[in-house]
Structure formats: structure tokens, C-alpha cells
N, C-alpha and C positions, 0 to 999 in steps of 0.2 A: 420477887427476890431479885436483888441486883448483885452483880458479879464487878469488883473493881479488879481490873486485870493491869498489872505493872509486868511490861517486858522489858527485860535488861540484857543488853551485851556487855559482858566483863571480859577485859583484857587477860590474858592466860598468866600474866606476872602477877596479878594480885588474886588470881580465881580462888583460890585455897582460902586466903584471908577473909574473901568477901563471903564464900560458902558458910564459913564458921560464924561470920558475923550476921549473915541473913538467918540461919538455922537457929543459933543460940541467942540472938540479940533482937535483931530488926523484927523479925514476923512476930515472935513472942510480944513485943512491946506494942505493935500494932494491934494485935489480938486483945492485951491488955486496956486498950482504950474504951472496950465494952461496945465498940461501934460495928465489930464483925463476929460472925459466929463460928467463923473457921476460915482456914487458907490451905490452899492446893499449891504445892511447887513442882512444876515440871521442865523438863529441859527441851528445847525446841531443836529439831532434828535436822534443820537445815544449815549447811556452812555458809556462812556470812563472807563475803568478798572482803569486809574489811578485817576479818579474823575475830578472834574472842570466840566465847561461848554464850549463847542465848538461852535464857530461862524466862518462864513466864510463871508469875504468882497471881492467883485468884483468890480474892478476898471476897466472903459472903457477908452480905448485909440486907438488913429488911426492906431498905426503901432508898429512895432518892434523896430524902430529907436527912437521912442518916448519913448517907456519904457526904452531903455537903456540910454537916456538922464537922465531920471527919477533916475535910479541906479546909475549913476555917480554923478549927480547934487543935489539929494534930500533924496535918500534913506538912507545913513549913518547917517544923522543927526536924521531921524524919529527913526530908529531902535533904536539909543543910547537913545534917550528919552523914550522909552518903555521900555529899559531894566534898565534904572535908576529908574523908577517909579515903576516896578513891578517884577524885576529881576527874580528869578526862579519861581515865582506865575504865570507866562506866558511863553507858549511855543508855536512858531509860525512856521509855514512852508509855502513857497511860490509856486505857480503853475503860469505858465505861458499857456494860452488857446487862441487858435483860433477861432473864430466864424466862422462856415462854413454856416449855414443858419437859420432864424428864422421861424418857423411856426404857 
């Protein structure tokens, strides 16, 4: 199982708008691609020097191949939409994780 982790710092001035977009549009649309079985959104509890609020969304997929298909077929449009809506008020980085075991 592969976890596609997107960590985002969002400026306070657009925080509420971003949360609505994430929960009601962005995450559901990513799940609707059929490439992920679930997603989890968490708040990062460390205050950043740059300010803003930081969140992590973990999308669960079955394989690295499926994640690569997402990168090729879907990711560019999703990233472009976020950039258009929030510009420099949003800073995101992505991490790929492989689940070894649940306890």
C-alpha cells in the first residue's frame, strides 16, 4: 500500500475558503479519479515561523504504478487549480510513503 502525502501550509487570510474547497471539492475530486481508496486530512500541530496553518492529507493507493498514473493523468490539473485559487498563499510539498505494517 502506498500513501501519497500532501503537506500544505495555508495563509490565515484564505484559510476558511481553502478548507471548504479541500473538503467539498478537491479531496472528493481526487478520490473520484478512482486511483485512491481513501484519504485522511490532519492538522500539523507545529507552528511554522512563516505563519499560516499546516495540514497533511494522505491518499491511499494500491501501488506505485497507480500513483504514477495519477501524476500523469490527473495531478497537473489539480495543482493548477490550487495555484489559480490560492497562489502564493498556499505552499505544498509531496511525499510518497510505503506502508510496512499496521499495529
